[in-house]
N, C-alpha and C positions, 0 to 999 in steps of 0.2 A: 048116142051120136053127138059129135061136137057141133055146138051151135056157132054159126057164122055171125060175126058182128055185123050190126046194121051199118050200112054205108050211108053216110050223110051226103045227101046230094049237094054238089057244088053249084054255087050260083054263078052262072056264066056271065051275068051282067057286070059291066064295069062299075067299080065303086062298091062292090059287095063287101069288100073288106072294111069299109067305113061304117057298116051297120053296127048298131049298138049290140052289145052282148046281152043276153037275157038277164032280166032283173032277178035278183034273189027272191026266194019265196017269202022271206020275212019282211020284204018291202024296203029294205035299206038300199041306198044308192051306192054303187061301187064305181070309182073313177076308172076309166079305161084309158090306158096309156097307149098312144099310137105313135108312129114314127114322126108324124108332123108335130105332135105336142112335145115329144122328146127333143126334137130338133129346136123347137122354139125355146124349150127350157135351156138347152145347151147354149143357144145364142144369147138368151137372156143372161145366163151365168157368165158367158164370155164378155158380153157387154158390160156386165157389172164388174167383172175382173179387170177389164180394160179401163173402165172408168176409174176403178180404185187405183189401178197402176198409174194412170195419168195423174190422178189427184195426189197420189203418194209422191210421184216424181216432181209434180208441181210444188208440193209442200216441201220436198227436199231442196228443190232449187230455190224456193223462197227463203228456206232456212239458211242455205249457204249464202244467198245474196244478203240476207239480214246480218249474218256474221261478218261478211266482207264489208258491208256498209257500216256496221258498228265499228270494226277495226279501222276503217278509213276515217270515220268521224273522230275516233280517238286520236289517230295520228295527226289529223288536221288540228284538233284541239291542242295537242301537245306542241305542235309546230307554232301555232299562234301564241300559246303561252310562253314558249321559249323566245319568240321574237319580241313579245311584250316585255319580258324580263331584261333582254338585251337592250331594248330601247330605253327602259327605265334606268338601267345601269349607266348607259352612255349619257343620258340626260342628267343623272345625278353628278357624274364626273364633270360634265360641262358646267353645270350650275355651281359646283363647289370650286371649280378652277376660276371661272370668270366672275362669279358673284359671291365668293367666300367672304365672310364677315371680317372686317379689320380687327386684328388682335388688340387686346388691351395692352397699351405700352406704358410702362412705368418711366416717367421722366425724372432723371436724377438731377437734384439741385446741387449747385456749387456752394459749399459752405466755406466762407473765408475765416481764417484764424490768424489775424494780423498779430505780429510780434509786438509792434508798438502802434500807437494811434496815428492815423493819417486822415487828413481832411478830405482827401479825394481817393477814389478807387476807379480803376478802369481795367476791363478785360481785354486781353490780347489772345484771340483764338488762333491756334496753330494748326492749320489745315495742310497736311503733307509738308511739315516744316523741314528746313535745312538751315545750316549755319548762316548762309548768305541771306535767306529770307527773314530769319529772325533779326539779324543785324539791320537790315533795311527797314523792317517793321518798327523796331525800337528807335532807329534814327528819325523816322518820320514822326513818331510820337513825341520824341524829345523836341523836335523843331516846332511842333504845334502846341506844346504845353504852355498854358498861360494861366498860372495860378498866383495868388498873392504872395508877396515876399515872406519867407519864413515857413510857408506851407509845404506839406509833403503829399505826393501822389503815389499811391500803391498800384503798380502795374502787375496784375497776376495773369499767369499763362494757363490756358485751358486747351484740352484736346478732346476729340470725339471719344465718347465712352464705348468700349467694345462690349459686345453681347457675349456673356459667358453662361454656360450651363443651359438649363431649360427656361430661364427667366428672360422674357422679352423686355429688354431695358434699353432705353435710348437717352441721349443727353450728353453732357460734358463732364469732364473730370479735371481737377486741378493737376498740373504737372508738379511732381515732387522734385526734390533737389537732385536726385540721381538722374531723372529724365532730363531735367534742365541742363545739367552739366554735360550729359551725353549729346543733347541737341546742339549745344554751342561748341562741341568738340574740344573740351578742355583736357588737360593732362593732370587733373587732380589725382593725388595718390588714392589708390583703392582703400588703403587702411584708414585714411581720413574720412572717406565717404561712409565707412562702416560705423563711425562714431557720430556722424551728422544726422540730425533728425530730418524726416522727410519734409516737414513744413519749413518754408523759407519766405523771405520778403525782399522784393526788389522794387525800386522806384526812383523818383527824382525829388530833390529838395531845391526849392526856389531860394537861391542865395548867390547873388552876383552871377546870374545865369542858372540854368538847370543842372544841378550836380547829381550824379548817380550814386546810389547806395545799394548794398547787398547785406542782408542780415541773416546769419545762420544760427541754428541752435545745436548744441553738442551735448552728448550724454556723459562725456568724460574729458575734463580739462587736461588731465595728466597724459592721456593718449592722443588728444587732438593737437596740443601745442607743438610737439616735435614734428608732427606731420605737416602742420602749417609752415614750419621752417623749411621743410623739404619742398613745399609747393612754391616757395618764394622764387625759385628758379624760373617758373613759367606763369605764375599767377597774373602778372600784369598783361602779358601777351594773350593769355587765355580769356581774360575779362574785357579786353578791348572790344570784343564783339558786342557786348551789352552796355559797356560804359560810354562808348562813343565820344571819346575825348579827342579833340583836334590838336592837342598840344604836341608840337613836333618833337619836343624833348622825349616823349614817350613812344616814338616811332620804333618799329621792330628792330631796325638796323642800329639805332642808338642803344636800345636796351641790350642787344647782343654784344655790344662793344665792352660791356661789363663796367662802364664808368659809373653807372648809377647802381648803388647797392642799398639794400635795406639797412636801416640803422635804428637803434633803440632810442625812443623819445618818450616823453611823458605828457599826456593830455588829461587835464582835470584829475590829477593824482592817479592816473591809470597808465600802465605800461603799454606802449604801442610800437609797432614796427612800420617804418616809413621810408619812402624814396624822396630825397630832397634835391632841389636844383642847386646851382652854385650859390645862390643868395639865401639858402635855407628855407625856401618855400616848399611846402608839401606838394608832391606830385601824385603820390599814391600812398595810402595808409590803411592799416588794419589794426584792430585792437580787441582784446577780450573785455567787453563792457562789464561782464561778470564771468564767473567760471563756466557758465552755460551759454553765453551769447558772444558771437563774433560779429563785429561791425566792420565792413569794408567800404571805403569811399575814396575820393580824390582830394579832399580838402579838410581842414581842421574844423571849420564852422559846421559842416554837415555831421562830422563825427561827434561834436559836442551836442548838437541837437538830438542825435540818437541817444546819447547818454542821458540827456534830460528826460526825454519821453519814456525811456525804459524805466527810469526811476519813478516817474509818475504812474506808469502801468503797475509797478510793484506795489505802490501805495494804495491804488484802487483795489487791488486784490485783498 
């Protein structure tokens, strides 16, 4: 016959399910999982997961905030650096413009090379010169000249030196013969100017008043002499600007009448060309003191003095 299993009597009392299960015979303890403990474990794991999630999210937020903060700091640093560079640049420009050091300026010295010896020398600076200004300037100088009888004064003309190239240079420079003839508006033949040396000498000789003189140097007597003959047509009128002669005989109208013509004369064994008045007095004269020197003046005494001094100058050389 089939044996019926034994029925285990159910405990009707509340809380019977919480009773511990029988201990194993070997005496080892066995943990008993119950609904309450499982729920507690689940809650613990959920709490742990939630805490981890919160911490992870917080860490992520902190990391993002750190990145944003770092980028912001970099942008601010770059902006500040840029502003500093701009400020330094503007300051440098300002300082260079307003406090730039003065450049070293080379001052040019005027070196005189007189053709003959003169006891006196005086500079006439030509600032924005014109024919009228030069004439007035020389006229005033001639009126104020008070030198011993027989003396010469050399009046030399200077102009402001122009700056050329990369050299910072300031000072004055001597006017050469071409500049001088241009300034006083002469009609000297161009071919004559090509054979005249740049260096010339102008001044006054104390002899029964202050008498003007002009000395030119030429490179070729053969080419210069015929050009001087051509200039005779205008030379007296051209040089009236600097010779400042009050002789009415040499007025422009009288000269243009053609009554006074150049004639050949001899002064100290040298050929000369002169304009004479009715009594044979020299009104204007020029001569080749030698083959390279032309002397121009208004009287015989001054011309002879130039000859004498030119001879002395040659002897000293």
